[in-house]
matplotlib code that plots the C-alpha trace (Angstrom):
import matplotlib.pyplot as plt

x = [0.0, 3.0, 3.6, 0.4, -2.9, -5.0, -4.4, -5.5, -2.8, -0.2, -1.3, -1.4, 2.4, 2.8, 0.5, 2.6, 5.8, 4.4, 3.2, 6.7, 8.1, 9.2, 7.7, 11.1, 11.3, 10.1, 7.7, 8.6, 6.1, 5.0, 1.8, 1.2, 0.0, -3.6, -3.7, -0.3, -1.2, -4.5, -2.7, 0.1, -2.4, -4.4, -1.4, -1.4, 1.7, 4.0, 6.5, 7.2, 5.3, 7.1, 5.4, 7.0, 6.0, 7.7, 10.0, 10.0, 12.1, 12.3, 13.8, 16.0, 17.9, 17.2, 18.6, 16.4, 17.2, 16.1, 14.8, 16.0, 16.5, 20.2, 19.7, 19.1, 21.0, 21.5, 20.7, 22.0, 18.6, 15.1, 11.5, 8.8, 9.5, 13.2, 12.5, 10.0, 12.7, 15.2, 12.9, 12.3, 16.1, 16.6, 14.2, 16.0, 19.3, 18.0, 17.1, 20.7, 22.1, 22.8, 21.8, 19.8, 22.6, 25.0, 22.4, 21.7, 25.4, 26.0, 23.0, 24.2, 26.6, 24.2, 23.7, 20.8, 20.5, 22.2, 19.9, 17.2, 16.7, 20.4, 21.8, 23.7, 24.2, 24.1, 24.7, 23.4, 19.6, 19.7, 19.8, 19.2, 18.2, 17.9, 15.4, 14.0, 10.3, 8.7, 5.1, 3.1, 2.9, 6.7, 6.9, 4.4, 6.5, 9.7, 8.0, 6.5, 9.9, 11.6, 8.8, 9.1, 12.9, 13.1, 9.8, 11.0, 12.3, 10.6, 10.3, 10.6, 10.1, 10.8, 10.0, 10.3, 8.4, 11.1, 12.8, 15.4, 18.2, 17.9, 19.4, 22.7, 25.2, 26.6, 23.4, 23.7]
y = [0.0, 2.3, 2.2, 1.0, 2.4, -0.7, -4.4, -4.1, -1.5, -3.8, -6.7, -4.5, -4.1, -7.9, -7.8, -5.0, -7.0, -10.2, -8.5, -7.3, -10.8, -11.3, -14.2, -16.0, -15.4, -17.3, -16.3, -18.1, -17.8, -19.5, -21.4, -21.7, -18.1, -18.3, -14.6, -14.8, -18.2, -16.9, -13.8, -15.7, -18.1, -15.1, -13.4, -13.8, -14.4, -17.1, -17.0, -20.2, -20.3, -22.2, -22.5, -23.8, -24.7, -26.2, -29.0, -32.5, -32.5, -34.0, -33.0, -35.3, -34.3, -30.6, -30.7, -30.2, -32.5, -31.7, -34.8, -34.9, -37.4, -37.2, -38.1, -36.2, -32.9, -31.5, -27.8, -25.0, -23.2, -24.4, -23.4, -23.5, -19.9, -20.6, -23.8, -22.1, -19.4, -22.1, -23.8, -20.5, -19.9, -23.4, -22.6, -19.3, -21.1, -23.6, -20.8, -19.6, -23.0, -24.3, -28.0, -29.3, -31.4, -28.4, -26.4, -29.0, -29.5, -25.8, -24.9, -27.1, -24.5, -21.6, -20.2, -17.8, -14.1, -12.0, -11.3, -13.7, -16.7, -16.5, -18.8, -16.7, -19.3, -23.1, -25.3, -28.7, -28.3, -24.6, -22.7, -18.9, -17.3, -13.7, -12.8, -9.8, -10.1, -7.1, -8.3, -10.4, -13.2, -13.3, -13.5, -16.4, -18.2, -17.9, -19.2, -22.1, -22.9, -23.1, -25.3, -27.7, -27.8, -28.4, -30.1, -31.5, -28.1, -25.4, -22.2, -18.8, -16.0, -12.3, -9.6, -5.9, -3.8, -1.7, -0.9, -3.1, -0.6, -1.4, -4.9, -3.1, -5.3, -2.1, -2.2, -5.8]
z = [0.0, 0.4, -3.4, -5.0, -3.8, -4.7, -5.1, -8.8, -9.5, -7.8, -10.0, -13.1, -12.7, -13.1, -16.2, -17.8, -17.1, -18.5, -21.7, -22.3, -22.6, -26.2, -28.3, -28.1, -24.4, -21.4, -18.7, -15.5, -12.6, -9.4, -10.0, -6.3, -6.2, -7.6, -8.7, -10.4, -12.0, -13.4, -14.7, -16.4, -18.1, -19.4, -21.1, -24.9, -26.8, -28.1, -25.2, -23.3, -20.1, -17.3, -14.0, -10.8, -7.3, -4.2, -5.5, -4.0, -0.8, 2.6, 6.0, 8.0, 11.1, 10.5, 7.0, 3.9, 1.0, -2.5, -4.3, -7.9, -10.7, -9.9, -6.3, -3.1, -2.5, 1.0, 1.1, 3.3, 3.0, 4.0, 4.0, 1.4, 0.3, -0.2, -2.1, -4.4, -5.1, -5.7, -8.3, -10.1, -10.2, -11.6, -14.5, -15.1, -15.2, -17.6, -20.0, -19.7, -20.6, -17.1, -16.8, -13.9, -12.7, -12.7, -10.9, -8.2, -7.5, -7.2, -5.1, -2.3, -1.1, -1.4, 2.1, 1.2, 1.1, 3.8, 6.7, 5.4, 7.7, 8.5, 11.2, 13.7, 16.4, 16.3, 19.4, 20.3, 20.8, 20.2, 16.9, 16.5, 13.3, 12.2, 9.5, 7.9, 7.1, 5.4, 5.7, 8.1, 5.4, 5.3, 9.1, 9.0, 6.3, 8.4, 11.5, 9.6, 8.0, 11.3, 12.8, 9.9, 10.0, 13.8, 14.7, 18.0, 19.3, 21.2, 19.0, 20.5, 18.0, 18.6, 16.1, 15.8, 13.4, 11.7, 8.4, 6.8, 7.6, 11.3, 10.6, 10.0, 11.9, 13.6, 15.7, 16.8]

ax = plt.figure().add_subplot(projection="3d")
ax.plot(x, y, z, "-o")
ax.set_aspect("equal")
plt.show()
């Protein structure tokens, strides 16, 4: 609401972007978002339309494993939101000529974006994360991700409503 006065104006920006994709291009979108999925399917044009969702995975001993035709790959990241982003990135990389196998082998060392579900302390039975959530839905996604990753542990979540700049490490 701080940029677009209505939800329709917000969605219209996605429509404008999608209509700019050239006929020899690819529109890559998350089909788990019903509004985005409907919008992508309504866009006319000869571009490739590649949808994605959360890829097959499992969690074992607080590690998320991506299940692929090349075997299971242990990841440094976790949570549905990160896995969806990972799958979208894989499709983009495919368009750039990176094979799935190359992608899966490389993604194993990806630690995620700075200040986003970042592990800052890990001891037996106790793990502390720092995250920046710019909307209630993002905070909910982070809490759910930690609950799924550590189902046997007690979760304590602290949050502060603030701007991203307050995560500057000088303040911590």
